[in-house]
C-alpha positions as CSV (number, residue, x, y, z in Angstrom):
1,X,166.5,-15.4,110.9
2,X,169.3,-15.2,108.4
3,X,169.1,-16.4,104.8
4,X,170.3,-20.0,104.4
5,X,170.7,-22.5,101.6
6,X,172.1,-26.0,101.7
7,X,173.1,-27.9,98.6
8,X,174.3,-31.5,98.6
9,X,175.0,-33.7,95.6
10,X,176.1,-37.4,95.6
11,X,177.6,-39.6,92.9
12,X,176.6,-43.1,93.7
13,X,177.1,-45.4,90.7
14,X,180.6,-44.2,89.8
15,X,183.0,-41.7,91.3
16,X,183.7,-38.3,89.7
17,X,186.8,-38.0,87.5
18,X,189.5,-35.4,88.1
19,X,188.3,-33.4,85.1
20,X,184.7,-33.5,86.5
21,X,185.9,-32.3,89.9
22,X,187.8,-29.5,88.2
23,X,184.7,-28.5,86.3
24,X,182.6,-28.5,89.5
25,X,185.2,-26.3,91.2
26,X,184.4,-23.6,88.6
27,X,180.8,-23.7,89.8
28,X,181.8,-23.0,93.4
29,X,185.2,-22.1,94.9
30,X,184.0,-22.8,98.5
31,X,182.2,-26.1,98.0
32,X,183.4,-29.3,99.6
33,X,184.1,-31.5,96.6
34,X,185.2,-35.2,96.9
35,X,185.2,-38.1,94.4
36,X,181.6,-38.8,95.3
37,X,180.1,-35.5,96.6
38,X,179.6,-31.8,96.3
39,X,178.3,-29.9,99.3
40,X,178.0,-26.2,100.0
41,X,176.1,-23.8,102.3
42,X,175.1,-20.2,101.5
43,X,174.2,-17.4,104.0
44,X,174.3,-15.0,101.1
45,X,174.5,-15.4,97.4
46,X,173.6,-18.5,95.5
47,X,175.0,-21.5,93.6
48,X,176.1,-20.4,90.1
49,X,175.3,-23.7,88.4
50,X,171.8,-25.2,87.6
51,X,171.1,-28.1,89.9
52,X,169.2,-30.0,87.2
53,X,172.2,-29.7,84.8
54,X,174.6,-30.8,87.5
55,X,172.5,-33.9,88.3
56,X,172.1,-34.7,84.6
57,X,175.9,-34.6,84.0
58,X,177.5,-35.7,87.3
59,X,175.3,-36.9,90.1
60,X,172.8,-39.5,91.1
61,X,171.1,-37.5,94.0
62,X,170.7,-34.0,95.1
63,X,169.1,-32.5,98.3
64,X,168.3,-28.8,98.7
65,X,167.0,-26.9,101.8
66,X,166.3,-23.2,102.1
67,X,165.4,-21.1,105.1
68,X,162.3,-19.7,103.3
69,X,160.7,-23.2,103.3
70,X,161.9,-24.9,100.1
71,X,162.9,-28.5,100.2
72,X,164.0,-30.4,97.1
73,X,165.2,-33.9,96.3
74,X,166.4,-34.9,92.9
75,X,167.3,-38.5,91.9
76,X,168.9,-39.9,88.7
77,X,168.5,-43.6,87.8
78,X,169.5,-45.6,84.7
79,X,166.6,-45.9,82.3
80,X,166.9,-49.7,82.4
81,X,166.1,-49.6,86.1
82,X,163.2,-47.2,86.0
83,X,161.2,-46.4,82.9
84,X,159.7,-42.9,82.3
85,X,156.3,-44.4,81.5
86,X,156.1,-46.0,85.0
87,X,156.7,-42.8,86.9
88,X,154.8,-40.3,84.8
89,X,151.4,-41.1,86.5
90,X,152.9,-39.7,89.7
91,X,153.8,-36.3,88.3
92,X,151.8,-33.4,89.6
93,X,152.4,-29.7,88.7
94,X,155.9,-28.5,89.5
95,X,156.1,-30.5,92.7
96,X,156.7,-33.8,91.1
97,X,158.5,-33.6,87.7
98,X,160.1,-36.4,85.7
99,X,162.1,-36.4,82.5
100,X,164.7,-38.5,80.7
101,X,168.0,-38.1,79.1
102,X,169.5,-40.5,76.6
103,X,170.7,-42.8,79.5
104,X,168.9,-41.8,82.7
105,X,165.5,-41.0,84.3
106,X,165.4,-38.0,86.6
107,X,163.0,-37.2,89.3
108,X,162.5,-33.7,90.8
109,X,160.5,-33.6,94.1
110,X,159.8,-30.3,95.8
111,X,157.9,-29.1,98.9
112,X,157.3,-25.4,99.6
113,X,156.2,-23.9,102.9
114,X,156.5,-20.2,103.2
115,X,155.4,-20.5,106.8
116,X,159.0,-21.5,107.5
117,X,159.5,-24.6,109.6
118,X,163.2,-24.5,108.9
119,X,165.3,-24.8,112.1
120,X,168.8,-23.4,112.1
121,X,171.4,-26.1,112.8
122,X,169.0,-28.9,111.8
123,X,170.7,-32.0,110.4
124,X,169.5,-31.9,106.8
125,X,171.4,-34.3,104.6
126,X,170.9,-36.9,101.9
127,X,171.8,-39.7,104.3
128,X,168.3,-40.3,105.7
129,X,166.5,-40.3,102.4
130,X,169.0,-41.7,99.9
131,X,167.7,-45.2,100.4
132,X,164.6,-44.5,98.4
133,X,166.7,-44.4,95.2
134,X,167.6,-48.1,95.5
135,X,164.0,-48.9,96.5
136,X,162.7,-47.3,93.3
137,X,165.3,-49.2,91.3
138,X,163.9,-52.5,92.7
139,X,160.3,-51.5,91.7
140,X,159.1,-50.1,95.0
141,X,156.9,-47.1,94.0
142,X,156.0,-45.9,97.5
143,X,158.5,-43.0,97.4
144,X,156.8,-41.6,94.3
145,X,153.3,-42.0,95.8
146,X,154.5,-40.1,98.8
147,X,155.7,-37.3,96.6
148,X,152.3,-37.3,94.8
149,X,150.5,-37.0,98.2
150,X,152.8,-34.1,99.1
151,X,152.1,-32.4,95.8
152,X,148.3,-33.0,96.2
153,X,148.3,-31.1,99.5
154,X,150.4,-28.3,98.0
155,X,148.1,-28.0,95.0
156,X,145.0,-27.9,97.3
157,X,146.5,-24.9,99.1
158,X,147.3,-23.2,95.8
159,X,144.1,-24.0,93.9
160,X,140.6,-24.8,95.0
161,X,139.3,-26.0,91.6
162,X,136.7,-28.6,92.9
163,X,135.9,-29.9,89.4
164,X,139.5,-30.8,88.7
165,X,139.8,-32.7,92.0
166,X,136.6,-34.6,91.3
167,X,137.9,-35.8,87.9
168,X,141.6,-36.4,88.9
169,X,142.3,-40.0,89.8
170,X,145.2,-41.0,92.1
171,X,148.1,-42.8,90.4
172,X,148.7,-46.6,90.9
173,X,148.7,-47.4,94.6
174,X,151.9,-49.2,95.8
175,X,151.8,-52.1,98.3
176,X,152.9,-51.3,101.8
177,X,151.8,-47.7,102.2
178,X,150.8,-48.5,105.8
179,X,154.3,-49.8,106.7
180,X,156.9,-47.5,105.3
181,X,160.6,-48.2,105.4
182,X,162.9,-45.9,107.3
183,X,164.0,-44.0,104.1
184,X,160.4,-43.6,103.1
185,X,159.4,-42.3,106.5
186,X,162.2,-39.8,106.3
187,X,161.1,-38.8,102.8
188,X,157.5,-38.3,104.0
189,X,158.8,-35.9,106.7
190,X,161.1,-34.1,104.2
191,X,158.3,-33.5,101.8
192,X,155.8,-32.7,104.5
193,X,153.3,-35.4,103.6
194,X,150.1,-34.9,105.6
195,X,149.8,-37.8,108.0
196,X,146.0,-37.9,107.8
197,X,146.2,-38.0,104.0
198,X,148.7,-40.8,104.1
199,X,146.6,-42.8,106.5
200,X,143.5,-42.7,104.3
201,X,145.6,-43.3,101.2
202,X,147.1,-46.4,102.8
203,X,143.6,-47.9,103.2
204,X,143.7,-49.1,99.6
205,X,147.2,-50.4,99.8
206,X,147.9,-54.1,100.1
207,X,150.6,-55.5,102.4
208,X,154.2,-55.0,101.4
209,X,155.9,-58.0,99.8
210,X,158.6,-59.6,101.9
211,X,162.0,-57.9,101.2
212,X,164.4,-60.2,99.3
213,X,166.9,-59.8,102.1
214,X,164.5,-61.5,104.5
215,X,163.6,-64.4,102.2
216,X,165.1,-67.8,103.0
217,X,167.5,-69.5,100.7
218,X,164.7,-72.0,99.8
219,X,162.2,-69.1,99.0
220,X,164.8,-67.3,96.9
221,X,165.6,-70.5,95.0
222,X,161.9,-71.0,94.3
223,X,161.6,-67.5,92.9
224,X,164.7,-67.8,90.8
225,X,163.6,-71.1,89.4
226,X,160.4,-69.5,88.2
227,X,162.3,-67.0,86.0
228,X,162.4,-68.0,82.3
229,X,165.6,-69.9,81.3
230,X,166.7,-67.3,78.8
231,X,166.4,-64.5,81.3
232,X,168.5,-66.4,83.8
233,X,171.1,-67.2,81.2
234,X,171.3,-63.5,80.3
235,X,171.8,-62.5,84.0
236,X,174.6,-65.0,84.3
237,X,176.4,-63.7,81.2
238,X,176.2,-60.2,82.5
239,X,177.5,-61.3,85.9
240,X,180.4,-63.1,84.2
241,X,181.3,-60.0,82.1
242,X,181.9,-57.9,85.2
243,X,180.3,-56.0,88.0
244,X,177.2,-53.9,87.2
245,X,176.1,-51.3,89.8
246,X,172.4,-52.2,89.4
247,X,172.5,-55.9,88.6
248,X,171.4,-56.8,92.1
249,X,168.5,-54.3,92.2
250,X,167.4,-55.5,88.8
251,X,167.2,-59.1,90.0
252,X,165.4,-58.1,93.2
253,X,162.9,-56.1,91.0
254,X,162.2,-59.2,88.9
255,X,161.8,-61.4,92.0
256,X,159.3,-58.9,93.5
257,X,157.3,-59.0,90.3
258,X,157.0,-62.8,90.5
259,X,155.9,-62.9,94.2
260,X,153.4,-60.0,94.4
261,X,152.1,-57.0,92.3
262,X,154.0,-53.8,93.2
263,X,151.0,-51.6,92.6
264,X,147.2,-51.6,92.2
265,X,145.3,-49.3,89.9
266,X,144.3,-46.0,91.5
267,X,140.5,-45.7,91.7
268,X,139.9,-42.8,94.1
269,X,139.6,-39.2,93.0
270,X,141.8,-36.5,94.5
271,X,138.7,-35.0,96.0
272,X,137.7,-38.2,97.8
273,X,141.2,-38.5,99.3
274,X,141.3,-34.9,100.5
275,X,137.8,-35.1,101.9
276,X,138.6,-38.3,103.8
277,X,141.8,-36.7,105.2
278,X,139.8,-33.6,106.3
279,X,137.2,-35.8,108.0
280,X,139.9,-37.9,109.8
281,X,141.7,-34.8,111.0
282,X,138.5,-33.3,112.4
283,X,137.7,-36.6,114.2
284,X,141.2,-36.8,115.6
285,X,141.1,-33.2,116.8
286,X,137.7,-33.9,118.3
287,X,139.0,-36.9,120.2
288,X,142.0,-34.9,121.4
289,X,139.7,-32.1,122.7
290,X,137.5,-34.6,124.5
291,X,140.5,-36.2,126.1
292,X,141.8,-32.8,127.1
293,X,138.5,-31.8,128.7
294,X,138.3,-35.2,130.6
295,X,141.8,-34.7,131.9
296,X,141.0,-31.2,133.0
297,X,137.8,-32.3,134.8
298,X,139.8,-35.0,136.6
299,X,142.4,-32.4,137.6
300,X,139.8,-29.9,138.8
301,X,138.0,-32.5,140.9
302,X,141.3,-33.4,142.6
303,X,142.1,-29.7,143.3
304,X,138.7,-29.1,144.8
305,X,139.2,-31.9,147.2
306,X,142.4,-30.3,148.4
307,X,140.9,-26.8,148.8
308,X,142.1,-26.3,152.4
309,X,145.6,-27.3,151.5
310,X,145.8,-24.9,148.6
311,X,144.4,-22.0,150.6
312,X,147.1,-22.6,153.2
313,X,149.8,-22.7,150.5
314,X,148.5,-19.5,148.9
315,X,148.5,-17.7,152.3
316,X,152.0,-19.0,153.1
317,X,153.2,-17.4,149.8
318,X,151.5,-14.1,150.6
319,X,153.0,-14.0,154.1
320,X,156.5,-13.9,152.5
321,X,155.8,-10.5,151.0
322,X,157.8,-11.3,147.9
323,X,156.7,-10.4,144.4
324,X,157.4,-13.9,143.0
325,X,155.4,-15.4,145.9
326,X,152.4,-13.1,145.2
327,X,152.5,-14.5,141.6
328,X,152.6,-18.1,142.9
329,X,149.7,-17.4,145.3
330,X,147.6,-15.9,142.5
331,X,148.3,-18.9,140.2
332,X,147.1,-21.3,143.0
333,X,144.0,-19.3,143.7
334,X,143.1,-19.0,140.0
335,X,143.3,-22.8,139.6
336,X,141.3,-23.3,142.8
337,X,138.6,-20.9,141.6
338,X,138.0,-23.0,138.5
339,X,138.1,-26.2,140.6
340,X,135.5,-25.0,143.1
341,X,133.3,-23.8,140.3
342,X,133.6,-27.2,138.6
343,X,132.7,-29.0,141.9
344,X,129.8,-26.6,142.7
345,X,131.6,-24.8,145.6
346,X,131.9,-21.5,143.9
347,X,130.1,-19.5,146.6
348,X,132.4,-20.9,149.3
349,X,135.4,-19.9,147.3
350,X,134.1,-16.3,146.8
351,X,133.4,-15.9,150.5
352,X,136.9,-17.0,151.5
353,X,138.5,-14.9,148.8
354,X,136.6,-11.9,150.1
355,X,138.1,-12.5,153.6
356,X,141.6,-12.8,152.1
357,X,141.2,-9.5,150.2
358,X,140.0,-7.8,153.4
359,X,142.9,-9.2,155.4
360,X,145.6,-8.0,152.9
361,X,143.9,-4.9,151.5
362,X,147.0,-2.9,152.6
363,X,149.2,-4.7,150.1
364,X,148.5,-3.0,146.7
365,X,150.9,-5.4,144.8
366,X,148.8,-8.4,145.8
367,X,145.4,-6.7,145.3
368,X,146.5,-5.5,141.8
369,X,147.4,-9.1,140.9
370,X,144.2,-10.5,142.2
371,X,142.2,-7.9,140.2
372,X,144.1,-8.5,137.0
373,X,143.2,-12.2,137.1
374,X,139.5,-11.6,137.9
375,X,139.9,-12.7,141.6
376,X,137.5,-10.1,143.0
């Protein structure tokens, strides 16, 4: 597998100026640069610029994928849309980092897997996950909780400090963890969130509030009327002054707050969540193994009932004297041996196998194949 790195940056709130695009060109002479994006792939070498600096200065989102297992998503939002104090509880080691500039909040979410599940030619892009930025701007904290779960699994693999897990509480639990949106599901996949851990975490999550887009005109009118008059006046003044990129998301955020709490206090320890996830995984694997054994028993019973047919098929293969036919005959006899043993007809099978070996003892290719598969 060759070395591969993919960098994608997007400017969402406002396009890049000509001077900004020129400055970005000095970072990479081969990158695809438009008024809203910067994209480049590397099969050798690396990006000369620092992604954090580029996001702070120019972009609202950044996605990075490397063939050695690194996945990274960075988001930038105006401070008035997402406050640093509201996201800091979800920070965990270097996997979920948050910081603020004078005007913006930045999130840096990383997943590492040296086992390497990267597939060459996979469609890795911001398109599937970029929707979580707007969700965060409207007060939906599920993307951050998913990032925290990803980081928790990663930290468990890196450090087995049981005392720390016993004392560490989960962050505030968002509503709707059991019913993720499409961008959130894509983010969970991108950050490799353990499905068992997500399932047990969702048990303490309330139902997601109805999206504003699905509310009727009457329901929206009721929510808007519940807002304080001075707040409604301020919103109208801002609307009259001109378009604001986040005015809609700000209003949706406020309406969500009036109809349902966005999060509930986290009360479970990290150890409790991880233990519950391990228990669920073991139970799920146990169920899968029992299902597999039941299916195998059913199949063996059916094969044993067709023993004469299978013997005839095997002998027809042998009669052709072809190497591939010998392999097919041995495969049939191997399955039939297990089926007869399962049905209590093992002695009958061995007697008939002995007759077959005597009949074809002059064919060393067949005898060798029977011996190598324990058909003696």
